ZABA-60809 format. One line per 2 residues: number of its first residue (from 1); their letters; for each residue x, y, z of C-alpha. Coordinates in steps of 0.5 Angstrom, whole numbers. Layout:
NUM	a	X Y Z; ...
END
This chain:
1	ms	48 30 0; 46 23 3
3	ep	41 19 0; 34 20 3
5	rv	31 15 8; 24 13 10
7	ll	21 8 15; 15 5 13
9	in	11 2 18; 6 -4 18
11	nn	2 -4 24; -4 -8 22
13	sl	-5 -14 27; -11 -17 24
15	kp	-11 -24 24; -10 -28 20
17	pv	-4 -24 17; -5 -21 10
19	ap	1 -19 7; 2 -11 6
21	vg	2 -11 -1; 2 -4 -2
23	ld	8 -3 3; 12 -8 -2
25	yl	10 -4 -8; 11 3 -5
27	as	18 0 -2; 20 -2 -9
29	dl	18 5 -12; 22 9 -7
31	kh	28 4 -9; 27 5 -16
33	rd	27 13 -15; 34 12 -11
35	ik	31 13 -4; 32 8 2
37	pv	26 4 5; 27 2 12
39	ia	21 -3 14; 18 -4 20
41	dl	13 -10 20; 10 -10 27
43	iw	6 -15 26; 12 -20 28
45	sn	14 -16 34; 13 -17 41
47	ds	15 -10 43; 13 -5 37
49	lg	16 1 41; 22 -2 42
51	el	23 -5 35; 21 3 32
53	kk	26 6 37; 32 1 34
55	ri	30 3 27; 29 10 28
57	dk	36 11 32; 40 7 27
59	ed	38 11 21; 38 18 19
61	ld	31 19 17; 27 24 13
63	li	20 22 14; 16 16 18
65	sl	10 13 14; 5 9 17
67	ti	0 5 12; -7 4 15
69	rn	-10 -1 11; -17 -2 15
71	ld	-20 3 20; -24 -2 24
73	ds	-25 -10 23; -31 -9 19
75	sg	-35 -14 24; -42 -12 27
77	es	-40 -16 33; -33 -14 35
79	ke	-33 -7 33; -26 -6 34
81	ff	-23 1 32; -16 1 29
83	ln	-14 8 29; -13 9 37
85	sy	-6 4 36; -4 9 30
87	re	-5 15 34; -1 12 40
89	ii	5 11 36; 5 18 32
91	sw	4 21 39; 10 17 42
93	iq	14 19 35; 13 26 36
95	nn	15 26 44; 21 23 42
97	ys	24 25 35; 23 31 31
99	vp	22 26 24; 15 28 21
101	vv	10 23 20; 6 21 14
103	lg	0 17 13; -3 13 7
105	gc	-6 7 5; -13 5 3
107	gf	-16 6 10; -13 13 10
109	si	-16 14 3; -23 13 5
111	mp	-23 19 10; -17 22 9
113	ee	-18 29 13; -22 26 19
115	vl	-16 21 20; -11 26 19
117	ky	-14 30 24; -16 24 29
119	cg	-9 21 29; -5 28 29
121	as	0 26 24; 4 32 20
123	fg	2 29 13; -2 25 9
125	iw	-2 22 2; -9 21 -1
127	ge	-9 15 -6; -3 12 -9
129	ge	3 13 -5; 8 11 -11
131	nf	11 17 -14; 8 22 -10
133	ls	11 20 -3; 18 20 -6
135	ql	16 27 -8; 15 29 -1
137	iy	21 26 1; 26 29 -4
139	al	22 36 -2; 24 35 6
141	he	31 32 4; 32 38 0
143	gr	29 43 4; 24 45 -2
145	sy	16 47 -2; 12 41 -2
147	yh	5 45 -2; 4 43 -10
149	ip	4 35 -9; -2 31 -12
151	gl	-6 28 -6; -2 31 0
153	ly	-5 33 6; -2 38 10
155	ww	-3 43 16; -3 50 15
157	kg	-5 55 20; -8 50 24
159	ev	-13 47 19; -12 41 14
161	vs	-11 43 7; -12 37 2
163	np	-9 37 -5; -13 33 -10
165	pe	-10 26 -12; -7 24 -18
167	yc	-6 17 -21; 0 13 -24
169	cl	0 10 -30; 1 3 -28
171	te	4 0 -35; 10 4 -34
173	me	12 1 -27; 15 -6 -28
175	hl	19 -5 -22; 13 -6 -18
177	ae	14 -13 -19; 20 -14 -15
179	rn	16 -16 -9; 22 -17 -4
181	hi	22 -12 1; 17 -16 6
183	dn	17 -23 8; 12 -26 3
185	yl	13 -33 5; 12 -32 12
187	yf	5 -29 11; 4 -34 6
189	ik	5 -40 11; 1 -36 17
191	gg	-4 -33 13; -5 -38 7
193	qg	-5 -33 1; -1 -29 -3
195	ni	-3 -22 -6; -2 -19 -13
197	et	-6 -13 -17; -7 -13 -24
199	kr	-11 -7 -24; -13 -1 -20
201	gc	-19 3 -19; -26 2 -20
203	nq	-31 5 -24; -37 2 -21
205	ac	-42 5 -16; -44 0 -11
207	ly	-46 3 -5; -43 -1 0
209	ca	-36 -1 -3; -30 4 -1
211	dp	-26 2 -7; -27 8 -12
213	ls	-25 13 -6; -19 9 -4
215	rg	-17 7 -11; -20 12 -16
217	qe	-26 11 -20; -21 10 -27
219	vr	-19 3 -28; -12 3 -29
221	lr	-9 -3 -32; -2 -7 -31
223	sp	2 -10 -36; 0 -18 -37
225	dh	8 -19 -37; 9 -15 -31
227	vv	4 -19 -27; 7 -25 -30
229	ke	14 -23 -27; 11 -21 -20
231	lf	8 -28 -20; 14 -32 -22
233	nl	18 -28 -16; 13 -30 -11
235	le	13 -37 -13; 21 -37 -12
237	qg	19 -35 -5; 15 -41 -4
239	vn	8 -37 -5; 3 -41 -9
241	cf	-4 -39 -7; -6 -32 -9
243	hf	-11 -27 -8; -12 -22 -14
245	cd	-14 -16 -10; -17 -12 -16
247	se	-24 -9 -15; -27 -14 -20
249	fn	-22 -18 -24; -26 -19 -30
251	lp	-27 -12 -31; -25 -10 -37
253	ld	-26 -17 -39; -21 -17 -45
255	ha	-15 -15 -40; -17 -21 -35
257	ee	-17 -25 -41; -10 -22 -43
259	ic	-7 -24 -36; -10 -31 -36
261	ra	-7 -32 -43; 0 -29 -41
263	ii	0 -34 -35; -1 -40 -39
265	ks	4 -38 -44; 9 -37 -39
267	gi	8 -44 -36; 7 -43 -29
269	nk	-1 -44 -29; 0 -51 -26
271	kf	4 -48 -21; -1 -44 -16
273	sw	-8 -43 -15; -12 -37 -15
275	ya	-18 -33 -13; -21 -26 -14
277	yc	-27 -22 -14; -31 -22 -20
279	sp	-37 -18 -23; -43 -23 -24
281	wp	-42 -20 -31; -39 -21 -36
283	ft	-35 -28 -37; -33 -32 -43
285	p	-37 -37 -46
END
């Protein structure tokens, strides 16, 4: 049997461009699980549908995945709504191919059932795609049942069924540090920053923030050594300014200190600048 294959589509056209770190992590995880990830990064294309046609026609795909980073531009002035462009792509795929489409990403995970119904995709993955997207791909590739997969949304008798999400143990996922599936340097020179996670999840209860919905309420930590490895890999690509994408970099404080000590110990601390979201408390003296 041939290896499973999935097309990962980034349709985020917001400017300045922000590297799709979730897609980069996801591609590394799929590769780690012997699935071939094919990337279509449409932000750089002048012909999105032509680019998709070229990719789909070339590969024997089991699944097409669309990452939704934002539902809108969060601007009270412009009020730009992004889901229509996703719905158009999904409709074009369904009219021309029989490959099923799955939605995922932080934007999708804020209101997964509503987004799936609006866009009309076959599946959704609520929460993290790592581990669970690969389960769906193998189920489709081998003709097995997928109804048990955590975080999966699927259609049953005209209604959407939503399985509760589960979350990965990040300390065991060193392969996320690869960061070699998208052009991170191009994003850096066009957008001015790279991005990296040291943890996922948020246990705070801020009324304005959707992070606990999209990332989970349990804070899960990455190994400082893995974070340093990822920083080194991005530095090798020419990226030297980073945004730490954690909900709150200094929560918990001891992990933030471990990250900083590991960076200093590695000797790369003077080779880049960085910034992060932080809680007003706690900080070290």
